[in-house]
PDB file of N, CA, C and O in Angstrom:
ATOM      1  N   MET A   1    -107.061 102.113  44.519  1.00  0.00           N
ATOM      2  CA  MET A   1    -107.124 101.765  43.109  1.00  0.00           C
ATOM      3  C   MET A   1    -105.733 101.815  42.472  1.00  0.00           C
ATOM      4  O   MET A   1    -105.419 100.999  41.605  1.00  0.00           O
ATOM      5  N   THR A   2    -104.898 102.771  42.900  1.00  0.00           N
ATOM      6  CA  THR A   2    -103.552 102.860  42.316  1.00  0.00           C
ATOM      7  C   THR A   2    -102.718 101.633  42.649  1.00  0.00           C
ATOM      8  O   THR A   2    -101.862 101.228  41.862  1.00  0.00           O
ATOM      9  N   ASP A   3    -102.967 101.028  43.834  1.00  0.00           N
ATOM     10  CA  ASP A   3    -102.273  99.788  44.180  1.00  0.00           C
ATOM     11  C   ASP A   3    -102.660  98.670  43.216  1.00  0.00           C
ATOM     12  O   ASP A   3    -101.818  97.873  42.801  1.00  0.00           O
ATOM     13  N   LEU A   4    -103.938  98.621  42.868  1.00  0.00           N
ATOM     14  CA  LEU A   4    -104.401  97.601  41.926  1.00  0.00           C
ATOM     15  C   LEU A   4    -103.792  97.817  40.544  1.00  0.00           C
ATOM     16  O   LEU A   4    -103.404  96.859  39.875  1.00  0.00           O
ATOM     17  N   VAL A   5    -103.709  99.062  40.124  1.00  0.00           N
ATOM     18  CA  VAL A   5    -103.129  99.370  38.814  1.00  0.00           C
ATOM     19  C   VAL A   5    -101.654  98.962  38.781  1.00  0.00           C
ATOM     20  O   VAL A   5    -101.191  98.370  37.807  1.00  0.00           O
ATOM     21  N   ALA A   6    -100.929  99.279  39.840  1.00  0.00           N
ATOM     22  CA  ALA A   6     -99.509  98.915  39.912  1.00  0.00           C
ATOM     23  C   ALA A   6     -99.331  97.399  39.935  1.00  0.00           C
ATOM     24  O   ALA A   6     -98.465  96.850  39.254  1.00  0.00           O
ATOM     25  N   ARG A   7    -100.157  96.742  40.722  1.00  0.00           N
ATOM     26  CA  ARG A   7    -100.067  95.277  40.806  1.00  0.00           C
ATOM     27  C   ARG A   7    -100.418  94.633  39.472  1.00  0.00           C
ATOM     28  O   ARG A   7     -99.794  93.655  39.062  1.00  0.00           O
ATOM     29  N   LYS A   8    -101.416  95.186  38.800  1.00  0.00           N
ATOM     30  CA  LYS A   8    -101.812  94.661  37.490  1.00  0.00           C
ATOM     31  C   LYS A   8    -100.667  94.812  36.494  1.00  0.00           C
ATOM     32  O   LYS A   8    -100.397  93.901  35.711  1.00  0.00           O
ATOM     33  N   ALA A   9     -99.995  95.959  36.523  1.00  0.00           N
ATOM     34  CA  ALA A   9     -98.864  96.187  35.615  1.00  0.00           C
ATOM     35  C   ALA A   9     -97.733  95.199  35.889  1.00  0.00           C
ATOM     36  O   ALA A   9     -97.143  94.651  34.958  1.00  0.00           O
ATOM     37  N   ALA A  10     -97.434  94.974  37.156  1.00  0.00           N
ATOM     38  CA  ALA A  10     -96.371  94.038  37.523  1.00  0.00           C
ATOM     39  C   ALA A  10     -96.725  92.615  37.091  1.00  0.00           C
ATOM     40  O   ALA A  10     -95.884  91.890  36.560  1.00  0.00           O
ATOM     41  N   LEU A  11     -97.963  92.232  37.323  1.00  0.00           N
ATOM     42  CA  LEU A  11     -98.395  90.881  36.931  1.00  0.00           C
ATOM     43  C   LEU A  11     -98.433  90.723  35.414  1.00  0.00           C
ATOM     44  O   LEU A  11     -98.105  89.658  34.891  1.00  0.00           O
ATOM     45  N   SER A  12     -98.826  91.765  34.718  1.00  0.00           N
ATOM     46  CA  SER A  12     -98.849  91.712  33.254  1.00  0.00           C
ATOM     47  C   SER A  12     -97.435  91.544  32.708  1.00  0.00           C
ATOM     48  O   SER A  12     -97.217  90.794  31.756  1.00  0.00           O
ATOM     49  N   ALA A  13     -96.481  92.237  33.308  1.00  0.00           N
ATOM     50  CA  ALA A  13     -95.081  92.097  32.888  1.00  0.00           C
ATOM     51  C   ALA A  13     -94.587  90.677  33.164  1.00  0.00           C
ATOM     52  O   ALA A  13     -93.902  90.081  32.332  1.00  0.00           O
ATOM     53  N   ARG A  14     -94.932  90.143  34.323  1.00  0.00           N
ATOM     54  CA  ARG A  14     -94.528  88.773  34.662  1.00  0.00           C
ATOM     55  C   ARG A  14     -95.162  87.777  33.709  1.00  0.00           C
ATOM     56  O   ARG A  14     -94.525  86.800  33.315  1.00  0.00           O
ATOM     57  N   ARG A  15     -96.419  88.016  33.334  1.00  0.00           N
ATOM     58  CA  ARG A  15     -97.119  87.146  32.387  1.00  0.00           C
ATOM     59  C   ARG A  15     -96.362  87.101  31.066  1.00  0.00           C
ATOM     60  O   ARG A  15     -96.187  86.028  30.489  1.00  0.00           O
ATOM     61  N   GLU A  16     -95.911  88.254  30.584  1.00  0.00           N
ATOM     62  CA  GLU A  16     -95.158  88.309  29.328  1.00  0.00           C
ATOM     63  C   GLU A  16     -93.835  87.559  29.444  1.00  0.00           C
ATOM     64  O   GLU A  16     -93.436  86.856  28.516  1.00  0.00           O
ATOM     65  N   GLU A  17     -93.154  87.706  30.581  1.00  0.00           N
ATOM     66  CA  GLU A  17     -91.900  86.976  30.807  1.00  0.00           C
ATOM     67  C   GLU A  17     -92.133  85.472  30.754  1.00  0.00           C
ATOM     68  O   GLU A  17     -91.360  84.737  30.138  1.00  0.00           O
ATOM     69  N   LEU A  18     -93.194  85.024  31.398  1.00  0.00           N
ATOM     70  CA  LEU A  18     -93.492  83.589  31.421  1.00  0.00           C
ATOM     71  C   LEU A  18     -93.856  83.076  30.035  1.00  0.00           C
ATOM     72  O   LEU A  18     -93.430  81.992  29.639  1.00  0.00           O
ATOM     73  N   LEU A  19     -94.640  83.850  29.302  1.00  0.00           N
ATOM     74  CA  LEU A  19     -94.999  83.442  27.941  1.00  0.00           C
ATOM     75  C   LEU A  19     -93.759  83.346  27.057  1.00  0.00           C
ATOM     76  O   LEU A  19     -93.638  82.429  26.245  1.00  0.00           O
ATOM     77  N   THR A  20     -92.844  84.288  27.218  1.00  0.00           N
ATOM     78  CA  THR A  20     -91.598  84.260  26.450  1.00  0.00           C
ATOM     79  C   THR A  20     -90.791  83.016  26.796  1.00  0.00           C
ATOM     80  O   THR A  20     -90.263  82.343  25.911  1.00  0.00           O
ATOM     81  N   ARG A  21     -90.698  82.714  28.094  1.00  0.00           N
ATOM     82  CA  ARG A  21     -89.963  81.525  28.543  1.00  0.00           C
ATOM     83  C   ARG A  21     -90.599  80.251  27.987  1.00  0.00           C
ATOM     84  O   ARG A  21     -89.898  79.372  27.485  1.00  0.00           O
ATOM     85  N   LEU A  22     -91.912  80.154  28.076  1.00  0.00           N
ATOM     86  CA  LEU A  22     -92.598  78.952  27.577  1.00  0.00           C
ATOM     87  C   LEU A  22     -92.422  78.801  26.069  1.00  0.00           C
ATOM     88  O   LEU A  22     -92.231  77.689  25.577  1.00  0.00           O
ATOM     89  N   ASN A  23     -92.485  79.898  25.340  1.00  0.00           N
ATOM     90  CA  ASN A  23     -92.280  79.838  23.888  1.00  0.00           C
ATOM     91  C   ASN A  23     -90.860  79.410  23.553  1.00  0.00           C
ATOM     92  O   ASN A  23     -90.654  78.655  22.603  1.00  0.00           O
ATOM     93  N   ALA A  24     -89.874  79.880  24.319  1.00  0.00           N
ATOM     94  CA  ALA A  24     -88.483  79.483  24.097  1.00  0.00           C
ATOM     95  C   ALA A  24     -88.301  77.991  24.338  1.00  0.00           C
ATOM     96  O   ALA A  24     -87.591  77.320  23.589  1.00  0.00           O
ATOM     97  N   ILE A  25     -88.936  77.473  25.378  1.00  0.00           N
ATOM     98  CA  ILE A  25     -88.839  76.038  25.675  1.00  0.00           C
ATOM     99  C   ILE A  25     -89.488  75.226  24.560  1.00  0.00           C
ATOM    100  O   ILE A  25     -88.929  74.227  24.106  1.00  0.00           O
ATOM    101  N   ARG A  26     -90.656  75.652  24.125  1.00  0.00           N
ATOM    102  CA  ARG A  26     -91.330  74.936  23.030  1.00  0.00           C
ATOM    103  C   ARG A  26     -90.501  74.966  21.758  1.00  0.00           C
ATOM    104  O   ARG A  26     -90.429  73.980  21.024  1.00  0.00           O
ATOM    105  N   SER A  27     -89.881  76.100  21.508  1.00  0.00           N
ATOM    106  CA  SER A  27     -89.019  76.228  20.331  1.00  0.00           C
ATOM    107  C   SER A  27     -87.830  75.283  20.442  1.00  0.00           C
ATOM    108  O   SER A  27     -87.445  74.643  19.463  1.00  0.00           O
ATOM    109  N   ASP A  28     -87.254  75.200  21.629  1.00  0.00           N
ATOM    110  CA  ASP A  28     -86.117  74.319  21.851  1.00  0.00           C
ATOM    111  C   ASP A  28     -86.512  72.865  21.606  1.00  0.00           C
ATOM    112  O   ASP A  28     -85.768  72.112  20.976  1.00  0.00           O
ATOM    113  N   TYR A  29     -87.676  72.476  22.102  1.00  0.00           N
ATOM    114  CA  TYR A  29     -88.160  71.117  21.855  1.00  0.00           C
ATOM    115  C   TYR A  29     -88.441  70.891  20.372  1.00  0.00           C
ATOM    116  O   TYR A  29     -88.205  69.804  19.846  1.00  0.00           O
ATOM    117  N   GLY A  30     -88.941  71.916  19.710  1.00  0.00           N
ATOM    118  CA  GLY A  30     -89.295  71.791  18.298  1.00  0.00           C
ATOM    119  C   GLY A  30     -88.105  71.644  17.377  1.00  0.00           C
ATOM    120  O   GLY A  30     -88.254  71.188  16.243  1.00  0.00           O
ATOM    121  N   ASN A  31     -86.918  72.026  17.846  1.00  0.00           N
ATOM    122  CA  ASN A  31     -85.722  71.932  17.009  1.00  0.00           C
ATOM    123  C   ASN A  31     -85.225  70.503  16.859  1.00  0.00           C
ATOM    124  O   ASN A  31     -84.413  70.221  15.977  1.00  0.00           O
ATOM    125  N   GLY A  32     -85.694  69.613  17.694  1.00  0.00           N
ATOM    126  CA  GLY A  32     -85.249  68.225  17.623  1.00  0.00           C
ATOM    127  C   GLY A  32     -83.840  68.057  18.155  1.00  0.00           C
ATOM    128  O   GLY A  32     -83.277  68.967  18.764  1.00  0.00           O
ATOM    129  N   LEU A  33     -83.285  66.897  17.920  1.00  0.00           N
ATOM    130  CA  LEU A  33     -81.948  66.595  18.409  1.00  0.00           C
ATOM    131  C   LEU A  33     -80.906  66.909  17.339  1.00  0.00           C
ATOM    132  O   LEU A  33     -81.153  66.704  16.151  1.00  0.00           O
ATOM    133  N   PRO A  34     -79.748  67.402  17.757  1.00  0.00           N
ATOM    134  CA  PRO A  34     -78.678  67.675  16.799  1.00  0.00           C
ATOM    135  C   PRO A  34     -78.092  66.371  16.260  1.00  0.00           C
ATOM    136  O   PRO A  34     -78.294  65.302  16.837  1.00  0.00           O
ATOM    137  N   ALA A  35     -77.374  66.471  15.161  1.00  0.00           N
ATOM    138  CA  ALA A  35     -76.787  65.283  14.538  1.00  0.00           C
ATOM    139  C   ALA A  35     -75.626  64.721  15.359  1.00  0.00           C
ATOM    140  O   ALA A  35     -75.396  63.511  15.368  1.00  0.00           O
ATOM    141  N   ASP A  36     -74.905  65.589  16.038  1.00  0.00           N
ATOM    142  CA  ASP A  36     -73.741  65.175  16.827  1.00  0.00           C
ATOM    143  C   ASP A  36     -74.185  64.388  18.059  1.00  0.00           C
ATOM    144  O   ASP A  36     -75.015  64.857  18.838  1.00  0.00           O
ATOM    145  N   PHE A  37     -73.627  63.194  18.228  1.00  0.00           N
ATOM    146  CA  PHE A  37     -74.021  62.314  19.338  1.00  0.00           C
ATOM    147  C   PHE A  37     -73.767  62.961  20.692  1.00  0.00           C
ATOM    148  O   PHE A  37     -74.598  62.857  21.594  1.00  0.00           O
ATOM    149  N   GLU A  38     -72.624  63.628  20.842  1.00  0.00           N
ATOM    150  CA  GLU A  38     -72.280  64.248  22.115  1.00  0.00           C
ATOM    151  C   GLU A  38     -73.285  65.359  22.465  1.00  0.00           C
ATOM    152  O   GLU A  38     -73.694  65.495  23.618  1.00  0.00           O
ATOM    153  N   GLU A  39     -73.670  66.135  21.472  1.00  0.00           N
ATOM    154  CA  GLU A  39     -74.665  67.185  21.694  1.00  0.00           C
ATOM    155  C   GLU A  39     -76.029  66.584  22.012  1.00  0.00           C
ATOM    156  O   GLU A  39     -76.779  67.126  22.824  1.00  0.00           O
ATOM    157  N   GLN A  40     -76.347  65.466  21.369  1.00  0.00           N
ATOM    158  CA  GLN A  40     -77.606  64.776  21.666  1.00  0.00           C
ATOM    159  C   GLN A  40     -77.646  64.348  23.127  1.00  0.00           C
ATOM    160  O   GLN A  40     -78.654  64.535  23.807  1.00  0.00           O
ATOM    161  N   ALA A  41     -76.555  63.776  23.601  1.00  0.00           N
ATOM    162  CA  ALA A  41     -76.485  63.308  24.989  1.00  0.00           C
ATOM    163  C   ALA A  41     -76.692  64.479  25.943  1.00  0.00           C
ATOM    164  O   ALA A  41     -77.430  64.363  26.922  1.00  0.00           O
ATOM    165  N   GLN A  42     -76.048  65.595  25.663  1.00  0.00           N
ATOM    166  CA  GLN A  42     -76.188  66.782  26.509  1.00  0.00           C
ATOM    167  C   GLN A  42     -77.624  67.284  26.495  1.00  0.00           C
ATOM    168  O   GLN A  42     -78.181  67.623  27.539  1.00  0.00           O
ATOM    169  N   GLN A  43     -78.222  67.332  25.306  1.00  0.00           N
ATOM    170  CA  GLN A  43     -79.592  67.829  25.198  1.00  0.00           C
ATOM    171  C   GLN A  43     -80.575  66.903  25.914  1.00  0.00           C
ATOM    172  O   GLN A  43     -81.529  67.377  26.531  1.00  0.00           O
ATOM    173  N   LEU A  44     -80.356  65.611  25.839  1.00  0.00           N
ATOM    174  CA  LEU A  44     -81.239  64.668  26.530  1.00  0.00           C
ATOM    175  C   LEU A  44     -81.107  64.795  28.043  1.00  0.00           C
ATOM    176  O   LEU A  44     -82.090  64.638  28.768  1.00  0.00           O
ATOM    177  N   GLU A  45     -79.900  65.079  28.522  1.00  0.00           N
ATOM    178  CA  GLU A  45     -79.719  65.310  29.948  1.00  0.00           C
ATOM    179  C   GLU A  45     -80.490  66.553  30.393  1.00  0.00           C
ATOM    180  O   GLU A  45     -81.056  66.590  31.486  1.00  0.00           O
ATOM    181  N   ASN A  46     -80.501  67.552  29.543  1.00  0.00           N
ATOM    182  CA  ASN A  46     -81.176  68.811  29.871  1.00  0.00           C
ATOM    183  C   ASN A  46     -82.696  68.724  29.701  1.00  0.00           C
ATOM    184  O   ASN A  46     -83.421  69.573  30.220  1.00  0.00           O
ATOM    185  N   ALA A  47     -83.177  67.727  28.996  1.00  0.00           N
ATOM    186  CA  ALA A  47     -84.606  67.624  28.697  1.00  0.00           C
ATOM    187  C   ALA A  47     -85.450  67.518  29.970  1.00  0.00           C
ATOM    188  O   ALA A  47     -86.522  68.117  30.050  1.00  0.00           O
ATOM    189  N   GLU A  48     -84.982  66.775  30.948  1.00  0.00           N
ATOM    190  CA  GLU A  48     -85.738  66.610  32.192  1.00  0.00           C
ATOM    191  C   GLU A  48     -85.820  67.945  32.941  1.00  0.00           C
ATOM    192  O   GLU A  48     -86.866  68.301  33.485  1.00  0.00           O
ATOM    193  N   VAL A  49     -84.726  68.658  32.957  1.00  0.00           N
ATOM    194  CA  VAL A  49     -84.705  69.972  33.614  1.00  0.00           C
ATOM    195  C   VAL A  49     -85.632  70.931  32.876  1.00  0.00           C
ATOM    196  O   VAL A  49     -86.399  71.667  33.497  1.00  0.00           O
ATOM    197  N   LEU A  50     -85.557  70.917  31.552  1.00  0.00           N
ATOM    198  CA  LEU A  50     -86.424  71.784  30.750  1.00  0.00           C
ATOM    199  C   LEU A  50     -87.898  71.458  30.982  1.00  0.00           C
ATOM    200  O   LEU A  50     -88.731  72.361  31.065  1.00  0.00           O
ATOM    201  N   ALA A  51     -88.213  70.190  31.084  1.00  0.00           N
ATOM    202  CA  ALA A  51     -89.596  69.782  31.324  1.00  0.00           C
ATOM    203  C   ALA A  51     -90.099  70.329  32.658  1.00  0.00           C
ATOM    204  O   ALA A  51     -91.245  70.767  32.758  1.00  0.00           O
ATOM    205  N   GLU A  52     -89.251  70.303  33.676  1.00  0.00           N
ATOM    206  CA  GLU A  52     -89.649  70.819  34.989  1.00  0.00           C
ATOM    207  C   GLU A  52     -89.787  72.340  34.958  1.00  0.00           C
ATOM    208  O   GLU A  52     -90.719  72.890  35.544  1.00  0.00           O
ATOM    209  N   ILE A  53     -88.869  73.014  34.283  1.00  0.00           N
ATOM    210  CA  ILE A  53     -88.974  74.468  34.139  1.00  0.00           C
ATOM    211  C   ILE A  53     -90.258  74.821  33.403  1.00  0.00           C
ATOM    212  O   ILE A  53     -90.951  75.768  33.775  1.00  0.00           O
ATOM    213  N   ASN A  54     -90.573  74.067  32.369  1.00  0.00           N
ATOM    214  CA  ASN A  54     -91.809  74.281  31.607  1.00  0.00           C
ATOM    215  C   ASN A  54     -93.033  74.112  32.509  1.00  0.00           C
ATOM    216  O   ASN A  54     -93.954  74.927  32.476  1.00  0.00           O
ATOM    217  N   ARG A  55     -93.033  73.059  33.304  1.00  0.00           N
ATOM    218  CA  ARG A  55     -94.163  72.786  34.202  1.00  0.00           C
ATOM    219  C   ARG A  55     -94.340  73.917  35.215  1.00  0.00           C
ATOM    220  O   ARG A  55     -95.455  74.386  35.442  1.00  0.00           O
ATOM    221  N   LEU A  56     -93.244  74.347  35.814  1.00  0.00           N
ATOM    222  CA  LEU A  56     -93.310  75.406  36.813  1.00  0.00           C
ATOM    223  C   LEU A  56     -93.736  76.735  36.205  1.00  0.00           C
ATOM    224  O   LEU A  56     -94.516  77.474  36.806  1.00  0.00           O
ATOM    225  N   ALA A  57     -93.232  77.039  35.026  1.00  0.00           N
ATOM    226  CA  ALA A  57     -93.606  78.287  34.356  1.00  0.00           C
ATOM    227  C   ALA A  57     -95.083  78.273  33.988  1.00  0.00           C
ATOM    228  O   ALA A  57     -95.769  79.283  34.146  1.00  0.00           O
ATOM    229  N   ALA A  58     -95.578  77.145  33.502  1.00  0.00           N
ATOM    230  CA  ALA A  58     -96.997  77.035  33.149  1.00  0.00           C
ATOM    231  C   ALA A  58     -97.875  77.167  34.394  1.00  0.00           C
ATOM    232  O   ALA A  58     -98.932  77.797  34.354  1.00  0.00           O
ATOM    233  N   GLU A  59     -97.432  76.573  35.486  1.00  0.00           N
ATOM    234  CA  GLU A  59     -98.169  76.661  36.747  1.00  0.00           C
ATOM    235  C   GLU A  59     -98.217  78.111  37.245  1.00  0.00           C
ATOM    236  O   GLU A  59     -99.266  78.596  37.668  1.00  0.00           O
ATOM    237  N   GLU A  60     -97.082  78.786  37.189  1.00  0.00           N
ATOM    238  CA  GLU A  60     -97.042  80.181  37.617  1.00  0.00           C
ATOM    239  C   GLU A  60     -97.882  81.062  36.692  1.00  0.00           C
ATOM    240  O   GLU A  60     -98.556  81.983  37.152  1.00  0.00           O
ATOM    241  N   LEU A  61     -97.842  80.780  35.403  1.00  0.00           N
ATOM    242  CA  LEU A  61     -98.643  81.547  34.446  1.00  0.00           C
ATOM    243  C   LEU A  61    -100.123  81.443  34.784  1.00  0.00           C
ATOM    244  O   LEU A  61    -100.844  82.439  34.723  1.00  0.00           O
ATOM    245  N   THR A  62    -100.579  80.254  35.139  1.00  0.00           N
ATOM    246  CA  THR A  62    -101.979  80.069  35.525  1.00  0.00           C
ATOM    247  C   THR A  62    -102.320  80.935  36.740  1.00  0.00           C
ATOM    248  O   THR A  62    -103.364  81.587  36.774  1.00  0.00           O
ATOM    249  N   LYS A  63    -101.440  80.935  37.722  1.00  0.00           N
ATOM    250  CA  LYS A  63    -101.674  81.737  38.930  1.00  0.00           C
ATOM    251  C   LYS A  63    -101.682  83.233  38.609  1.00  0.00           C
ATOM    252  O   LYS A  63    -102.505  83.978  39.140  1.00  0.00           O
ATOM    253  N   VAL A  64    -100.776  83.665  37.751  1.00  0.00           N
ATOM    254  CA  VAL A  64    -100.716  85.078  37.367  1.00  0.00           C
ATOM    255  C   VAL A  64    -101.992  85.479  36.634  1.00  0.00           C
ATOM    256  O   VAL A  64    -102.563  86.535  36.905  1.00  0.00           O
ATOM    257  N   GLU A  65    -102.435  84.641  35.712  1.00  0.00           N
ATOM    258  CA  GLU A  65    -103.655  84.959  34.966  1.00  0.00           C
ATOM    259  C   GLU A  65    -104.877  84.983  35.879  1.00  0.00           C
ATOM    260  O   GLU A  65    -105.770  85.809  35.689  1.00  0.00           O
ATOM    261  N   GLU A  66    -104.929  84.094  36.861  1.00  0.00           N
ATOM    262  CA  GLU A  66    -106.029  84.108  37.826  1.00  0.00           C
ATOM    263  C   GLU A  66    -105.999  85.394  38.659  1.00  0.00           C
ATOM    264  O   GLU A  66    -107.042  85.990  38.932  1.00  0.00           O
ATOM    265  N   ALA A  67    -104.807  85.811  39.055  1.00  0.00           N
ATOM    266  CA  ALA A  67    -104.668  87.047  39.834  1.00  0.00           C
ATOM    267  C   ALA A  67    -105.078  88.260  38.995  1.00  0.00           C
ATOM    268  O   ALA A  67    -105.745  89.168  39.493  1.00  0.00           O
ATOM    269  N   LEU A  68    -104.682  88.270  37.733  1.00  0.00           N
ATOM    270  CA  LEU A  68    -105.072  89.376  36.847  1.00  0.00           C
ATOM    271  C   LEU A  68    -106.591  89.440  36.696  1.00  0.00           C
ATOM    272  O   LEU A  68    -107.170  90.526  36.657  1.00  0.00           O
ATOM    273  N   PHE A  69    -107.223  88.292  36.611  1.00  0.00           N
ATOM    274  CA  PHE A  69    -108.686  88.239  36.512  1.00  0.00           C
ATOM    275  C   PHE A  69    -109.331  88.824  37.763  1.00  0.00           C
ATOM    276  O   PHE A  69    -110.283  89.599  37.676  1.00  0.00           O
ATOM    277  N   ARG A  70    -108.803  88.446  38.930  1.00  0.00           N
ATOM    278  CA  ARG A  70    -109.352  88.970  40.190  1.00  0.00           C
ATOM    279  C   ARG A  70    -109.148  90.480  40.297  1.00  0.00           C
ATOM    280  O   ARG A  70    -110.021  91.191  40.794  1.00  0.00           O
ATOM    281  N   ILE A  71    -108.021  90.960  39.841  1.00  0.00           N
ATOM    282  CA  ILE A  71    -107.761  92.398  39.868  1.00  0.00           C
ATOM    283  C   ILE A  71    -108.753  93.127  38.957  1.00  0.00           C
ATOM    284  O   ILE A  71    -109.291  94.171  39.325  1.00  0.00           O
ATOM    285  N   GLU A  72    -108.985  92.579  37.787  1.00  0.00           N
ATOM    286  CA  GLU A  72    -109.958  93.179  36.875  1.00  0.00           C
ATOM    287  C   GLU A  72    -111.342  93.239  37.521  1.00  0.00           C
ATOM    288  O   GLU A  72    -112.041  94.247  37.417  1.00  0.00           O
ATOM    289  N   GLN A  73    -111.724  92.167  38.180  1.00  0.00           N
ATOM    290  CA  GLN A  73    -113.017  92.143  38.864  1.00  0.00           C
ATOM    291  C   GLN A  73    -113.066  93.210  39.954  1.00  0.00           C
ATOM    292  O   GLN A  73    -114.070  93.910  40.084  1.00  0.00           O
ATOM    293  N   ALA A  74    -112.018  93.341  40.723  1.00  0.00           N
ATOM    294  CA  ALA A  74    -111.963  94.332  41.796  1.00  0.00           C
ATOM    295  C   ALA A  74    -112.018  95.751  41.230  1.00  0.00           C
ATOM    296  O   ALA A  74    -112.714  96.613  41.766  1.00  0.00           O
ATOM    297  N   MET A  75    -111.288  95.984  40.156  1.00  0.00           N
ATOM    298  CA  MET A  75    -111.290  97.314  39.548  1.00  0.00           C
ATOM    299  C   MET A  75    -112.668  97.671  38.995  1.00  0.00           C
ATOM    300  O   MET A  75    -113.124  98.808  39.116  1.00  0.00           O
ATOM    301  N   ASN A  76    -113.321  96.688  38.391  1.00  0.00           N
ATOM    302  CA  ASN A  76    -114.678  96.927  37.880  1.00  0.00           C
ATOM    303  C   ASN A  76    -115.652  97.204  39.010  1.00  0.00           C
ATOM    304  O   ASN A  76    -116.524  98.064  38.883  1.00  0.00           O
ATOM    305  N   ALA A  77    -115.512  96.482  40.113  1.00  0.00           N
ATOM    306  CA  ALA A  77    -116.381  96.694  41.276  1.00  0.00           C
ATOM    307  C   ALA A  77    -116.170  98.094  41.844  1.00  0.00           C
ATOM    308  O   ALA A  77    -117.135  98.756  42.226  1.00  0.00           O
ATOM    309  N   LEU A  78    -114.926  98.549  41.902  1.00  0.00           N
ATOM    310  CA  LEU A  78    -114.646  99.880  42.417  1.00  0.00           C
ATOM    311  C   LEU A  78    -115.199 100.979  41.506  1.00  0.00           C
ATOM    312  O   LEU A  78    -115.650 102.020  41.984  1.00  0.00           O
ATOM    313  N   LYS A  79    -115.164 100.745  40.222  1.00  0.00           N
ATOM    314  CA  LYS A  79    -115.703 101.717  39.275  1.00  0.00           C
ATOM    315  C   LYS A  79    -117.230 101.832  39.413  1.00  0.00           C
ATOM    316  O   LYS A  79    -117.793 102.921  39.302  1.00  0.00           O
ATOM    317  N   LYS A  80    -117.883 100.698  39.656  1.00  0.00           N
ATOM    318  CA  LYS A  80    -119.342 100.678  39.784  1.00  0.00           C
ATOM    319  C   LYS A  80    -119.791 101.187  41.140  1.00  0.00           C
ATOM    320  O   LYS A  80    -120.841 101.817  41.261  1.00  0.00           O
ATOM    321  N   GLY A  81    -118.989 100.911  42.158  1.00  0.00           N
ATOM    322  CA  GLY A  81    -119.414 101.146  43.527  1.00  0.00           C
ATOM    323  C   GLY A  81    -119.125 102.480  44.067  1.00  0.00           C
ATOM    324  O   GLY A  81    -119.450 102.764  45.219  1.00  0.00           O
TER     325      GLY A  81
END
C-alpha cells in the first residue's frame, strides 16, 4: 500500500506540472501576436513547436489521470479486502 501512496503522490505532482504547462501555453496563445513584425515572425515560428508541446502534455496528462484512477481503485480494493 505504501508503494501505491508514493506512486500516487508522484503522479499527482506530475499532474500539477502538466496542468501548469498547459495553462502557460494557453495563456501564451491568448496573448495574441505582438505589434512588432519581427516578434510576430518569431512567435509564428514557435507556434508549431508550442502546438506539439501542448499535444504531448495533454496526452501525458490523460495517461497520468488514468493511472491515478487505477491507483485509487487498487487502494479502495485493498481497504475493502
